[in-house]
N, C-alpha and C positions, 0 to 999 in steps of 0.2 A: 316583542311578540312572539320570537320566538317560541322560547318555554312554553308560552299561554297555548300556541297552536300544536304544542306536542303535546299537550293535558289534551284538548280537544279531541286529538289524531287517537288519543289512547284508548280514549272515552268511546268513540264512535268505532273505530276498526280494531281496536284490541292492541297490543304489544308485540305482537309475532309478523312475519313476514315482511313485505314492501314496507309496513308500519314501521318497522324494528331497522330496517334499512335507514331511512329518512331519517328516523332519531337520531341513526349513529353520523350521519352525513352532516346534519344540524349542528350536534355535539363537537363533532368535528371543526365544523367552523367558530366553534367557541375556543375550540382548544388550540386551534391555530392560531386564534387572534392574540387575546391576555392571559390565557391560561396556561399550562404549561404540565408535562407528565415525568413522574420524578420515577425512574426504576430504581433507584438506590431507598428512597425513603418510602414506595411502593405506595404513590396515590396519585391521584388524576384531581387536576385543579381550575375550577371557571372561576371567573375574576368578574364582578360584577360591582359598578360605582353606586347602587342604589339597593338596599333592602329588600324592597319589593320585588324585584326581580332577581334577585338572590334567593328571593325566599321561592318563585317559579320555579326556578329553575331545578329546586330540592326536589319540589314536588313533582316537577316533569320525571326526573330521574326514579322518584318512587314508583312511579306509574309503568315503569321498564323495568323494575324489580332491582334497582341499585338505588341502596341507602347512603344518604351523604349529611355532612354535618357543615351550617354556615357560621362561620366564624370573622371575624371584623367590624371596626366601628365605621371608619370612615370608608373604607375599602373592604368590601366581603369578598370572602373565598369559602366556596362551595368547593367541600373536599369530602371526595373519595377513595377508601383505602380499603387495605386488605384486598380480599375479595373480589370486592365490589369494583374497587379500582382496578384490579385484571380482568374482570369484565366489560367495564367500562377504556380501556386499553386495548381489548380486542378489538371489539365494535369499533373503535377510531382506526384503528389499524385495517381490517376485513374491509370498511365503507369509506374510509375517509380519502386524504389526499391520494392523488391519481399515482401509481407506477411506470403508467407508459413510457417505455423508451424516446427519448427526443423529445418528449412533451417539456415546454416552456415552463407550465405551471407544476413541474416537480417540485418537492417540500425542496427548499434551502436551508433548514437548521435541522439541531436534532431530534425534533420533537417526536418524528414518527420512529427514528432507532432505539429514542426511549420506550416506547411504546410498543415497539417489539420485542424489544427485554424485558417489560414489563408484564406484558401479554402471553407470554412463554413460558412465565411460570405458571398458568395453570396447565391444564393436559388435553393434548390432542388425541385424538383416538386414529392410528394410523395402521392400517393392514394391510396386508399383502394377497391376491388370491391367482388361482395358476401353480407353477406355468402352463404352457401351449405350445408347440408348433405349427407354424403359418406355415400356407401351402408352398412358401419358400422355402422350408426349411428354419426360419431364423426361431428363436426364442421367444415369445413375448408374457406378457404379465399383465395382470392389472392391479393397480397401489390406490387404494383409498385413505383420506386423509379428510378427517370431519373434526367441526366445532359446534358442539351445541347440534343445530339442527342445520346447520351448514355443511354440505358434501361434494366432495371433486372426486371425480375419478380418472386416473390418470394412465398411461400407456407403458409400461416397462420392457423395453427390449434387449437383448445381450447378442450385440456386435462384437467389433474389435471393442468396442468400448459398452458398459451398461448406460442406457441413453433412455430417458424418462422423457415424456414429451404428454403435452396437453395443447387439441387442438378444437379450436371454434371459431363460427360466424358471430358470436355475440363478445363482443370487448370486452363488455363488461363481465361475462362467464371468466374470460381469459383473466383479466384483472386478478379476480376473485380467488383462481387456481394458483396465479402468481402467491399472491400475499400466504394464501396456508401454506405454501413453502417455504416461504421466508420465515415463517413461527416456527415450522420444523426444522429451520437452520441452514437452510438451502438459499443463496444467492440466485435467485433468476427473477427474469424481468417479461414485459409482456412484447415481443416482434410481431409486427404484420407480416405475412408470408408474401412475397411478392406482391403484385398487382392487386391481388383478390381481396376481396373482403374477408380475410381466415386472417386469425390474430392465434399467435403458439406460442407457449412457454416451453422451455426444454433446459435442461442441466444432465451432467455427464458426468463418470464415476467419481473425480475429485471431490465437486461441488458436493456430490453425493454422500463423498464421507466425510464431506467436513459438516454435516447435518447431525440433527437429536438422534441419540441412542436408539430410540422407536422404529425410527426412520431408518436407519442402518440395518439394524436388526431385523426388519419386513422385508428389505432388500436381500439381505445376505440369504434369508430363508428361501427366497426364490431363489438365486445361484445355486443353493446347496440341493435343491429339489432337481435343478435342471440337470445339475451332475448327475444326482443319483438315478434317473429316466436316461442317461446315456446322450443326454441332448448339448454340453457345454462342455469345451475344450478344459481339459483338469487342470493343466498351467496356468489358462487364463485366468479361472475362476479362481486359482490359490493365489494370486496375485490381487484381485479383486477382493475375495476376504480377507486380505491381510490390511488393507485398505480399510474396509467396511468396519473392521473388529477393532484394528487401531486409532481410526480416526482420524481426520487431515484438518489441520487449523488453517483456514481462510479468514483475514481480516474482513471486519465488516467494513464494507462499505466499497472495497478495494476488490478491480477485478482481477482474475487469474495471471501474474506474469510469470514469464519463464525463465528460472533462475537456472544456469549450467555451466560447463567450460567448453568453448572451442577445443579443434582439434591438437590447439598448438599451447593449450591450458588455458586461454585467457579467459576471464571470466564474462559472462555472455548475460544481460537480463534484458526482457523484450517483452513487450504487449501486442499482443497482434490482433484484428479486427476486421470486418468486411462493411461495419457500418461507420462513416465517416465522422459520425458524431461522436463514437466513442474514441476515435483515438484525438480528438481534437481536445474531447476531453481530459485524457491523461496528458496531452501536452500543455493545458491550461493550468492544471496540477502543478505541475513538475517546474513552469514559470513562476505560480502562487508561492512555491517553494525558495526561489530565489538562483532555479538552474536557468543556463542559457543554453537554447538551442543551437546547435554544430559545437559548442564548447561541452556541454556537457549531456547533450542527448540529441539523437536526429529524429526525427518524425516520416515518414511515407504513407501517403494519403492512399485510401484504398482506391483500383481503378480497375474498371472492365472484371468487375466481381472477383477482381485478386486480392487478396487480406491486407492491407494496411499497419504499418506499425509504428511502435515509436520504441528506440531503445535506447538504453541507457550506460552509455561509455563507463568505464573504469574510474573516471576522471569525476562522472557526475554520481557517484557512489559515495566518492572519498569527498566531494565538497558538500553533499548530503550530511553526511557524518559532522563534518564542520558545523554545517549550520545548525544543525542539533544541538550544540552547547554554547555555538558564538554568535547565532544571526541574532533579527529581532525576535521580537516574544511571538509575531505569528508565525515567522519561520521556523522557529524551533518546535513549535506545536507539528508543523506541517510536516518539518524534515526528518524528527523522532518517530513519527507514525511513519512515513517511508522506511525508515532504516529497517525496524523493528518490523516492519513487512516480510521487507527482502530477505532479513538474516530467518525468518520462520521459514520464507519460501527455501531459503539455500538449504535449510536444516533439514528439510522435509526429504531434500536429495540426498543427502546425508556426505561422509567422507570429503573427498577434496573440496567439493563445491562450497558446503558452510566452511571448511579452513580458509577459502582464497575471496571469500566474501568480506567472513570477519577478519581479515590482512586487512582488506582495503578497508573495511570501515575505522578499523583501530589506528591504521596508518590516518584516514581524514580528521579523525575527532581529535589526533595531535596535532595536528598540522595547527600552526600558531601559537602553541602552549605555552610556549618559552619565550625569554628577552635575549637578546643580542647583549644588551648593555647590563652591564655590570656583573654579566657571565664568571666565573669563575671555575677553573678543573687544574689539578695537576698529572699530568701523562709522562709515566718515564721518568721521574724526577723533574719534570721543564713545568714552571706553573705559568699557566694561560689565563691572561685576563684581556677581557671582550673591550673596547669602549664603543662600537656601535657598529653598524653596517647597512647597506641597501642592496637592491635590486633595481635591474632599468637592462630592458630591451634594447640593442642596437643590430646593424644589419655590417654584416659583413663582405668580403670581396665579392664572395659567390652570390650574392644576394640571398644567403641564408638567414633570416633570423635567430640571432644570437641573443642570449642571455649573460649580463655582465652581473658578480655577486661580490660586490666589494665589503670588507671587511678590516676593521681599525681594530688592531689588539698589540697587547704587550704578553710576549713571551720573553721569558728569562729575566726580565727589565727592560727588554728590547721592544721601542715601539715601531710599527709601521704597517704603513698600508697596504693590504693583500688583494690583486683583483682573479678572480678563477671566470673564466667565460666559456659557457656550455654551449654546443651545437649540437644538430641530430648528421650525426654518419653512420656511413655502412648502408646495405641490403636492409639491415635488419630496422633501419633509423634512431639509433641507439643513442642513446645523450651522456654526453660525456667533454667534462669539462677539462680547462687544460690552464696552468698557470707557468711563465717561463719565470726561470730564478738564474740569476749569474753567480750568487754566493752559497755554500756548501752551506753555512751555518743559517742561511734564512729560508734555505729549502728545507731543513730539518727542524727552526721554529715552524715556518707553516703545515709541515707534516703535522706538527705537536697540534698546530691550531685545528686541522681538519681533523684530527682524529676527536678530539676533546669535544668537538661541536657535533660530529655524527657517532662516535661510538666505533669508527671503521679510519685504519690506514690508508691514504692515496698511496698508490704506486709512485716510483720514483726514477726516473730514465735521465742518463747523459745523450745530448747528441754529438753528431762528430763534430761539430763548432766548441764544444767544452761545456752546450750551454742546459742547465738544469730544467725536464718539465717534471710537473706535478701531475697527474693523472687522477680526475675523481670520475665515477660513475652514478647511475640512478641511485644507487644504497644510498652512496655520497650526501645526490640532490634532496633523497627521500628525508634524509634524516636532517640537513638545513631548512628541510620547508617544516619542522618545529618551531623555528623562530619569528615570532608575529613580523620584524621587519622584512623577513625574504619570503613567507607564505603567500600572500596573494600572486604576486609576481612571479613565483614559479610553478603555481597552480595554470596563472595562466598562461605562461611558457608551454609547459607540457601538453596544453590542450590545444593550443595554438599550431603547436610544432609535431604533433603526433601524426600516425601513418590514420587515414581516413579510415571506418570502419564499414567493412562489408555488409552490403543491404541481406 
């Protein structure tokens, strides 16, 4: 019925305006069903089990200026390729599945993303007009984006940040504004303004700097004109132009996470939003990846108009890095995507931020990559052979949770069971491990074993009663975490006994 009705509509009403919009919506349903979009192959395919229906689809597409071919014998593909596929993908994207934030019927698969990528291969017309000064002294300008006979005008303001805004009481018009921005490479969604029947689309500097070059150039021209007229601060403008001209990479499908360093030099990764649905979406994404709330990340829901957040702990990033190569197939895909995105954000910050993020990721990927059993290495002329090992939690006399690492090894032909007990100590909650040895020769063999496994020599000291104490620190524990028999217990102990992260 659908293609036949589209043919009648095209004949009676023409193939433009509302008719074109209805056509795109119907095709969207067909693509969203059994059809598919492939940006790599450059084609849009509708699928039918009957030749007559497939031929009707081909005729309906032709009525709207899109050529397609019918292929198959028992199952029939109606294939639009090249420029026809680009046009159809754009219609599907512009008038297809809803983008409204919070809607349950938002697309759950990759078809819409493929349509964006394929549709973006065509030419958008993007131009800026202005700038001008408002009565309050704010610099404003117009930015117009059009595709065919579809055109939307946005307001651009130069404040502390560059802000692009669109508001309308027509929800469908706001949807269209968001879709055109997505085609221009800007991740934007439709939001309702308070309790009013107003819909808003907006994006600021970083999202705009992640857009297509034509968009960035149009906004850069507005900034340059404002500086030339003496309306914009030259220092701010220089920073804006640096981002606009260089471009920023924001990964498709991810909101903007902040990646930086705290005052103490620790890595801080956080997503903030005043929208509870957005915060819960990110928390769910992390849970689906295999991360645990409390152990790997913390969540605070928005309250009283204040932003909530999802904060990734150091252990969370390290564990995600480990899952990216050792998780299930689904976990590997999700975690690899997340780790790549966080490293991109860290690289944009540059310097120490990227170095710290990369250090955590590499540490996580190394965890569990080695086996204790069968390990052999020579250290300072001593041959170390490891038979096996394990790690378990225990309660100390003070009630602290301790980590006991037990390793059976043969050093210089002497076999022995060694135990190193880690606890958290001092104001900084440092992880320190102790082993108590009576014989000097045993202490030397344990020192050689620790150095062979971790690459770091432990500290050796004597107590007043003559007992020898072997001391290991977080660097040694990190080295021991490379071994599959110990990795999971060490990661869990570090997470469960670490200092709570400040909000």
